[in-house]
C-alpha positions in Angstrom: 18.3 -28.5 5.5 15.8 -26.0 7.0 13.0 -28.6 6.9 15.2 -31.1 8.7 16.1 -28.5 11.4 12.5 -27.7 11.9 11.6 -31.3 12.4 14.5 -31.8 14.7 13.4 -28.8 16.8 9.8 -30.2 17.0 11.1 -33.7 18.0 13.4 -32.2 20.6 10.5 -30.1 22.0 8.2 -33.1 22.3 10.9 -35.1 24.0 11.4 -32.4 26.7 13.3 -29.6 25.1 10.7 -27.1 26.5 8.7 -27.2 29.7 5.7 -29.4 30.2 3.5 -26.4 30.6 4.5 -25.0 27.2 4.1 -28.4 25.5 0.6 -28.8 26.8 -0.3 -25.3 26.0 1.2 -25.6 22.5 -0.7 -28.8 21.7 -4.0 -27.4 23.1 -3.7 -24.2 20.9 -3.0 -26.2 17.7 -6.0 -28.5 18.2 -8.4 -25.7 19.0 -7.0 -23.5 16.2 -7.6 -26.3 13.6 -11.1 -26.9 14.9 -12.0 -23.2 14.9 -10.6 -22.6 11.4 -12.6 -25.5 10.0 -15.8 -24.3 11.6 -15.2 -20.7 10.6 -14.5 -21.6 6.9 -17.6 -23.8 6.7 -19.8 -21.2 8.3 -18.5 -18.5 5.9 -19.0 -20.7 2.8 -22.6 -21.4 3.9 -23.2 -17.8 4.6 -21.8 -16.7 1.3 -24.1 -19.1 -0.5 -27.1 -17.8 1.5 -26.2 -14.2 0.7 -26.1 -14.8 -3.0 -29.4 -16.6 -2.8 -30.9 -13.7 -0.8 -29.5 -11.2 -3.2 -31.3 -12.9 -6.1 -34.5 -13.0 -4.2 -34.0 -9.3 -3.2 -33.4 -8.3 -6.8 -36.6 -10.0 -7.9 -38.5 -8.1 -5.2 -36.8 -4.8 -6.1 -37.4 -5.2 -9.8 -41.0 -6.1 -9.2 -41.6 -3.0 -7.1 -39.7 -0.8 -9.6 -41.7 -2.3 -12.5 -44.9 -1.8 -10.6 -44.0 1.9 -10.0 -43.4 2.4 -13.7 -46.6 0.6 -14.7 -48.5 2.8 -12.3 -47.0 5.9 -14.0 -47.8 4.4 -17.4 -51.4 3.8 -16.4 -51.7 7.4 -15.2 -50.6 8.6 -18.6 -52.9 6.1 -20.3 -55.8 7.5 -18.3 -54.9 11.0 -19.4 -54.7 9.8 -23.0 -58.0 7.8 -22.9 -59.8 10.7 -21.2 -59.0 12.8 -24.2 -59.8 10.1 -26.7 -63.1 9.3 -25.0 -64.1 12.9 -24.6 -67.1 13.2 -26.9 -67.1 17.0 -26.8 -63.5 17.0 -28.1 -64.4 14.4 -30.8 -67.4 16.5 -31.9 -65.3 19.6 -32.0 -62.6 18.0 -34.2 -65.3 16.6 -36.6 -67.0 19.9 -37.1 -66.5 21.6 -40.3 -64.7 24.9 -40.8 -66.4 27.9 -42.3 -63.7 30.2 -43.8 -66.2 33.1 -44.0 -67.4 33.1 -40.4 -64.4 31.4 -38.7 -66.8 29.1 -36.9 -66.6 25.4 -36.5 -63.4 23.9 -35.3 -62.1 27.3 -34.1 -65.0 27.7 -31.7 -64.5 24.1 -30.6 -60.8 24.8 -30.0 -61.4 27.8 -27.8 -64.5 26.5 -26.0 -63.8 22.8 -25.7 -60.5 21.3 -27.0 -57.9 23.8 -25.5 -59.5 24.0 -22.0 -59.9 20.2 -21.8 -56.3 19.5 -22.8 -54.9 22.2 -20.6 -56.7 20.7 -17.6 -55.2 17.3 -18.3 -51.7 18.9 -18.6 -52.1 20.7 -15.3 -53.3 17.6 -13.6 -50.4 15.3 -14.5 -46.8 16.1 -13.6 -45.5 13.3 -15.9 -47.1 14.7 -19.2 -45.1 17.4 -20.9 -47.2 17.9 -24.0 -50.4 16.8 -25.8 -50.7 17.1 -29.5 -53.7 16.3 -31.7 -53.1 15.3 -35.3 -56.2 15.6 -37.5 -57.3 16.5 -41.0 -59.3 19.7 -41.1 -59.6 22.9 -43.1 -57.7 25.8 -41.6 -54.3 26.7 -40.1 -52.4 24.7 -37.5 -52.4 25.9 -33.9 -49.0 25.8 -32.1 -48.3 22.2 -31.0 -51.8 21.6 -29.8 -53.5 21.0 -33.2 -51.5 19.9 -36.2 -52.3 18.4 -39.6 -52.2 14.6 -39.6 -50.4 14.6 -42.9 -47.2 15.7 -41.0 -46.8 12.3 -39.4 -48.4 9.8 -41.7 -45.1 8.5 -43.0 -43.6 8.0 -39.6 -43.3 4.5 -38.1 -45.1 5.3 -34.8 -48.1 6.6 -36.7 -48.4 3.5 -38.8 -48.2 1.3 -35.8 -50.8 3.4 -34.0 -53.2 3.1 -36.8 -52.8 -0.7 -37.3 -55.0 -1.5 -34.4 -57.1 0.6 -32.1 -55.6 1.1 -28.6 -52.7 2.9 -26.8 -49.2 2.4 -28.2 -46.0 3.4 -26.4 -42.9 4.6 -28.2 -39.4 5.9 -27.6 -37.9 7.7 -30.6 -35.0 10.2 -30.7 -34.9 10.4 -27.0 -38.6 11.2 -26.7 -41.0 9.0 -24.8 -44.6 9.2 -25.8 -47.9 7.4 -26.2 -50.4 7.6 -29.0 -54.0 6.5 -29.8 -56.5 7.0 -32.7 -59.6 9.2 -32.4 -62.6 7.0 -33.4 -66.3 7.2 -32.9 -66.7 4.7 -30.1 -70.2 5.9 -29.1 -72.2 4.9 -32.2 -69.7 2.5 -33.8 -67.5 -0.4 -32.9 -64.0 0.7 -31.9 -62.5 -2.0 -34.0 -64.2 -0.4 -37.0 -62.2 2.2 -38.8 -65.3 4.3 -39.6 -65.8 7.8 -38.2 -62.1 8.2 -37.7 -61.0 11.8 -37.1 -57.2 11.7 -36.2 -54.5 10.7 -33.7 -53.7 12.1 -30.2 -50.1 11.9 -28.9 -48.9 12.7 -25.4 -45.2 13.3 -24.6 -44.1 12.2 -21.1 -40.9 13.1 -19.2 -38.6 10.5 -17.9 -39.8 11.0 -14.4 -41.9 7.9 -14.8 -38.6 5.9 -14.8 -36.9 7.8 -12.0 -38.9 6.7 -9.0 -36.2 5.6 -6.6 -34.1 4.8 -9.6 -31.0 4.3 -7.4 -31.1 2.2 -4.3 -28.4 3.8 -2.1 -28.2 0.7 0.2 -27.5 -1.9 -2.4 -26.3 0.3 -5.3 -29.1 -0.8 -7.6 -29.0 0.6 -11.1 -31.8 0.4 -13.7 -32.3 0.4 -17.5 -35.3 0.3 -19.7 -34.8 -1.2 -23.2 -37.2 -1.3 -26.1 -38.2 -4.4 -28.1 -35.7 -3.3 -30.8 -32.8 -3.2 -28.3 -32.7 0.6 -28.0 -32.5 2.3 -24.6 -35.5 4.1 -23.3 -33.9 5.0 -20.0 -30.6 4.2 -18.3 -28.7 5.0 -15.0 -25.4 4.2 -16.8 -25.0 7.6 -18.6 -24.8 6.0 -22.1 -22.6 3.1 -21.2 -23.5 -0.1 -23.0 -23.3 -3.8 -22.0 -19.9 -5.2 -23.1 -20.6 -8.8 -22.3 -23.4 -10.9 -21.0 -23.2 -14.4 -19.5 -26.4 -15.6 -17.8 -27.3 -13.1 -15.1 -23.7 -11.7 -15.1 -23.0 -8.7 -17.4 -19.9 -6.6 -17.9 -20.8 -2.9 -18.1 -18.3 -0.1 -18.0 -15.5 -2.5 -17.1 -17.4 -3.7 -14.0 -19.3 -6.9 -13.3 -23.0 -6.7 -12.4 -25.6 -9.2 -11.4 -28.6 -8.6 -13.7 -32.3 -9.3 -13.5 -35.1 -8.3 -16.0 -38.9 -8.0 -16.2 -41.3 -6.9 -18.9 -43.2 -3.6 -18.3 -46.9 -4.4 -18.6 -48.7 -2.3 -21.2 -45.5 -1.3 -23.0 -43.1 -2.9 -25.5 -40.3 -2.3 -23.0 -38.3 -4.4 -20.5 -36.9 -3.2 -17.2 -33.4 -4.4 -16.2 -31.9 -4.1 -12.7 -28.2 -4.3 -12.0 -26.3 -4.6 -8.7 -22.4 -4.5 -8.7 -20.7 -7.7 -7.6 -18.5 -5.5 -5.5 -21.5 -4.6 -3.2 -22.4 -8.3 -3.0 -18.9 -9.4 -2.1 -18.4 -6.4 0.2 -21.0 -8.0 2.5 -19.3 -11.4 2.1 -15.9 -9.8 2.8 -17.3 -8.3 6.0 -18.6 -11.7 7.1 -15.2 -13.3 6.4 -13.5 -10.5 8.4 -16.0 -10.8 11.2 -15.5 -14.6 11.3 -11.8 -14.1 11.3 -12.1 -11.7 14.3 -14.4 -14.1 16.1 -12.0 -17.0 15.5 -9.1 -14.9 16.7 -11.0 -13.9 19.8 -12.0 -17.5 20.5 -8.4 -18.6 20.0 -7.2 -15.9 22.4 -9.8 -17.0 24.9 -8.8 -20.6 24.5 -5.2 -19.7 24.8 -5.9 -17.7 27.9 -7.9 -20.6 29.4 -5.1 -23.1 28.6 -2.5 -20.6 29.9 -4.5 -20.1 33.1 -4.6 -23.9 33.7 -0.9 -24.4 33.2 -0.3 -21.2 35.2 -2.1 -22.5 38.2 -0.1 -25.7 38.1 3.3 -23.9 38.2 2.2 -20.8 40.3 4.6 -21.3 43.2 7.6 -21.7 41.0 6.6 -18.8 38.8 6.1 -16.5 41.8 9.4 -17.5 43.3 11.1 -16.9 40.0 9.5 -13.4 39.7 10.7 -12.5 43.2 14.2 -13.6 42.4 14.2 -11.5 39.2 13.1 -8.4 41.1 15.8 -9.0 43.7 18.3 -9.4 40.8 17.2 -5.9 39.5 18.0 -4.4 42.9 14.5 -4.2 44.3 15.2 -5.5 47.8 11.7 -4.5 49.0 10.1 -7.3 47.0 7.6 -9.3 48.9 7.8 -13.1 48.5 4.2 -14.3 48.7 4.8 -18.0 48.3 3.3 -19.8 51.4 3.0 -23.4 50.3 4.1 -26.2 52.6 6.3 -28.0 50.0 9.9 -27.6 49.1 9.2 -24.3 47.2 7.7 -22.9 50.4 10.8 -23.7 52.4 13.1 -22.0 49.9 10.8 -18.9 50.0 11.1 -18.8 53.8 14.9 -18.8 53.6 14.8 -16.1 51.0 12.7 -13.9 53.2 15.2 -14.1 56.0 18.0 -13.3 53.5 16.2 -10.2 52.2 15.8 -8.9 55.8 19.5 -9.0 56.3 20.2 -7.6 52.9 17.9 -4.6 53.4 19.5 -3.7 56.7 22.9 -3.7 54.9 21.7 -1.6 52.0 20.0 0.9 54.3 23.2 1.5 56.2 25.1 2.0 53.0 22.5 4.4 51.6 22.5 6.5 54.7 26.2 6.8 54.5 26.1 7.8 50.9 23.4 10.4 51.5 25.4 12.0 54.3 28.4 12.0 52.1 26.5 13.7 49.3 25.0 16.3 51.6 28.4 17.1 53.0 29.8 17.5 49.5 26.9 19.8 48.5 27.5 21.9 51.6 31.1 22.3 50.6 30.2 23.2 47.1 27.8 25.9 48.2 30.5 27.5 50.3 32.7 27.6 47.3 30.4 29.9 45.2 32.6 33.0 44.6 32.7 34.6 48.1 35.0 37.2 46.7 32.1 38.6 44.6 30.6 40.1 47.8 33.8 41.8 48.6 34.1 43.3 45.1 30.6 44.7 45.2 31.0 46.1 48.7 34.2 47.8 47.6 32.5 49.2 44.6 29.7 50.6 46.8 32.3 52.3 49.0 34.1 54.0 46.1 30.8 54.9 44.4 29.6 56.5 47.5 32.7 58.6 47.7 32.8 59.6 44.1 29.1 59.9 43.1 25.8 60.8 44.5 23.7 58.8 46.9 21.1 57.8 44.3 23.5 55.5 42.4 24.7 54.1 45.7 21.1 53.4 46.7 20.5 51.5 43.5 23.6 49.3 44.0 22.6 48.5 47.6 19.1 47.7 46.5 20.3 45.3 43.7 22.8 43.7 46.1 20.0 43.1 48.6 17.8 41.5 45.9 20.7 39.4 44.7 21.5 37.9 48.1 17.9 37.5 49.1 17.2 35.3 46.1 20.6 33.7 46.0 20.7 32.5 49.5 17.1 31.1 49.2 16.8 30.1 52.9 19.3 27.3 52.4 17.1 25.5 49.8 18.7 23.6 47.0 15.9 24.5 44.5 14.3 27.7 43.5 11.6 28.8 41.0 12.9 30.0 37.7 11.4 33.5 38.2 13.4 34.1 41.3 16.6 32.7 39.7 16.1 35.1 36.8 15.6 38.0 39.2 18.9 37.1 40.9 20.6 37.1 37.5 19.1 40.4 36.4 20.1 42.0 39.7 23.7 40.9 39.2 23.9 42.1 35.5 22.3 45.5 36.5 24.9 45.9 39.2 27.7 45.0 36.8 26.4 47.5 34.2 26.4 50.3 36.8 29.9 49.4 38.0 31.3 49.3 34.5 29.3 52.3 33.2 27.3 50.3 30.7 30.4 49.1 28.8 28.6 45.9 27.7 25.0 44.9 26.8 22.8 42.2 28.3 19.8 40.5 26.5 17.3 38.1 28.0 15.4 35.8 25.7 13.1 33.8 28.0 10.4 31.3 27.0 7.5 32.1 29.4 6.9 28.4 29.9 10.0 28.2 32.1 8.2 30.2 34.8 6.1 27.2 35.6 9.2 25.1 36.5 12.0 25.1 39.2 15.8 25.0 38.9 18.9 24.5 41.1 19.7 27.5 43.3 22.4 30.0 42.2 23.5 28.5 38.8 22.9 31.5 36.5 25.0 34.2 38.3 28.3 32.3 38.3 27.9 31.5 34.6 27.1 35.2 33.8 30.0 36.3 36.0 32.3 34.0 34.1 31.2 35.4 30.8 31.8 39.0 31.9 35.1 38.6 33.7 36.8 36.0 31.5 35.1 36.6 28.2 34.1 40.3 27.8 36.6 42.1 30.2 39.7 40.9 28.3 38.4 42.2 25.0 40.6 44.9 23.5 38.1 46.2 21.0 34.4 46.1 20.3 31.4 46.2 22.6 30.7 43.2 24.7 27.3 41.4 24.9 25.9 38.7 27.1 22.8 36.8 26.0 20.7 34.7 28.4 18.2 32.3 26.9 15.8 29.8 28.5 13.4 27.3 26.8 11.4 24.2 27.6 11.6 21.1 25.4 12.2 17.5 26.4 14.1 19.2 29.3 14.9 22.7 30.4 17.8 24.4 28.6 19.3 27.6 29.8 22.1 29.2 27.8 24.5 32.0 28.5 26.5 33.4 25.5 29.1 36.1 25.2 31.0 37.5 22.3 34.3 37.7 24.2 37.7 36.1 23.8 36.7 32.5 24.4 38.7 29.8 26.3 41.2 27.1 25.4 40.0 23.7 24.2 41.7 22.0 27.2 39.9 24.2 29.7 36.6 23.7 27.8 36.9 19.9 28.0 37.9 20.1 31.7 34.8 22.1 32.5 32.5 19.8 30.4 33.8 16.8 32.3 33.0 18.5 35.6 36.7 18.5 36.6 39.1 21.2 37.9 38.3 24.8 38.4 37.0 26.6 35.3 35.9 29.8 36.9 33.1 28.1 38.9 31.5 26.3 35.9 32.8 22.9 37.0 31.4 23.6 40.4 27.9 24.1 38.9 28.2 21.1 36.7 29.0 18.9 39.7 26.1 20.3 41.7 23.6 19.6 38.9 24.8 16.1 38.5 24.7 15.3 42.2 21.1 16.6 42.5 19.5 15.7 39.1 21.6 12.8 37.8 24.5 12.2 35.4 22.4 12.9 32.2 22.1 16.5 33.2 24.7 19.3 33.7 26.3 21.8 31.4 28.1 21.9 28.1 30.6 24.5 26.9 31.2 25.7 23.4 34.0 28.2 22.8 35.8 29.8 19.9 37.1 33.1 18.6 33.5 34.5 18.5 32.9 33.9 22.2 31.7 31.2 24.6 28.3 29.6 25.0 27.4 27.6 28.2 24.3 25.5 28.0 22.7 24.1 31.2 20.4 21.0 30.9 17.9 20.5 33.8 14.9 18.2 34.2 11.4 19.6 34.1 10.3 17.9 37.3 12.6 19.5 39.8 10.6 19.8 43.1 9.7 23.2 44.5 11.5 24.5 47.6 10.1 23.1 50.8 9.5 26.6 52.2 8.8 29.8 50.4 11.2 32.6 50.6 10.1 35.5 52.8 10.4 39.0 51.5 12.4 41.5 53.6 
C-alpha cells in the first residue's frame, strides 16, 4: 500500500500537483545527483586501486632502504671482525708459545698487542658490544677477551664457522654475533686449514636493526627472521604470525600487508609490515572527500537550478513575501515589484492600500499611547501618599519627645527617600538608586519602631549594572512591615530583600509575618483589586515591560514572599537625577 501511495504521489506531482518551478528543479537535481554519484564512485574506485599499487611500490622502496641500512651496519661489523682476523700482529701473538717460568709469550702479546688492538676496535664501533678470541694455548683464560677454544667446540655456531673460511652470522639465545676463523693468510692459502690458531667472535647489539625501525607516517613495522624460522629482531614484542595468505598476514589479531627481502651477507630475511587500517584510512579519507565534493557540487547545482527558477517567478515571489509581512502586522513593508504586467498592477493597488492602512494604524497607536500614559500618571499618583503624612507626623512627635539628633536623621532619610523616589518624573531608575530609596525607608521605619524588626539585604552586585521601574521596592517593603510584621503577636519580625540576575532580573521581598489569605494573594498575582499597593506595582510593570513580567506572591503561616520579575534591558532614565 505504501509503494502504491508513493507512485500515486509521484504521478500527481508530474501531472501538476506541485508548481512547475519545483518540478523542473526536482528533475534537475535527480539527474545531476545521479551523474555526480556515478562519477564520484568511479573516481574513488580508481583512486583506491592506485593507492594499493602505490603502497606496494612504497613498501618495496622502504624495505630496500631498510635492508640497505642493515647491510651497511653488518658490513661495518664485518670490517671490525676482518681487521682483527687480518691483523698479523694479533695472529703472531696468539701463535707464540707460553713460557710458564718467565711468563712471556702470549701474555706479553696480550698486554702489548692483542688487548690494545681489540679495545681500539670496541671503542671505534658503537654497534659492537664485545669481542672474544677463542684459541688453544697454554695458560689461564683472560676475562671474556681470551678463552679456550675447547669451550665452544661442541656448539653449532663453532662447527658452521669452521666448515668454511669466512664470516658467519648467528642469532642464538637472543644474542646476535658474527664469527670467523684465525688462519695464516699471509703465507698460506686461506682455504687451507693449515696454520689455524682459533676463532674470533664479535657480539653486536640490536641497534643494527633499529635504524628508523618504525615509520611514523605509514606505521611500518619490521621483523628479521633467521633461515630456521627463528626471530632475530621484531617490532611486535614477541607476537607471532597467526595466518599468512600471499602478502596478507594476521598478526596480533590485525591484518597487515607484508613484503620481504634477504639481507645480503647474512642468513636472515627482513620483513616489512604495514597495517591495512593505515592503507584504508587514506582510502576512507578519499571517499569522505569525494562525498563532500559531490555534496558541494550538488548544492551548487541545486543553487543554480533554484536561481534559474527563482528568476522566472521573482515578481510573484516578491509579492507573496510582501503579503506575508503585511499578514504579520508589518505595515511598513515596501512592495518593490515594478513590472509592467498584471502582477505590477496588483502591487500598485497594494501600495495605495498600505498608505491608507498605515494612517489608520498610526491614529490608533497614538490614541493607545496617550491612554497608557494617562493611566500611568494615575497609577503614580496612587502610590501611598499617606506615607508622607505618617513620616511627617512621626518627625513632629519625635522632635517633641527626643533630641534633635534623631530628628535630623529622620529628616535626612526622608530627604533621600523622596529625592530618589520622585526621580524627576522618570519611569526608570538605576538599581543602585532604587536600593538607596528602599534602605532609607527601612532605616526610617526602624527608628520609628525602635528597631523592633530586622532588615537584611542580599544583593547580587551584577544588578548594579541594570535599571528598573521607579518606586517599586518601597511599597512592597511597606506592605511587608504593616501587613505582615506589625500584626505579629509574638516573635521578632524580619524583612529580607534579595536581588539577582539570571535570564531576567528577580527582586524578592520576604517577611516572617502573619501572611495573607489565598483569595487576596490570587487577586494581587492577577494584578486586580487593591492588595496594599502590590496590584498597583504589578500593573505598572506590565504596562511598561510587557505581560510576561510583573510580580508573584507566595504566602503562608511562615510569612509572605513577593517576587518581582523585570527585563534586563530596561533603558536608563533620559536625564540623570541632580543631587540636592
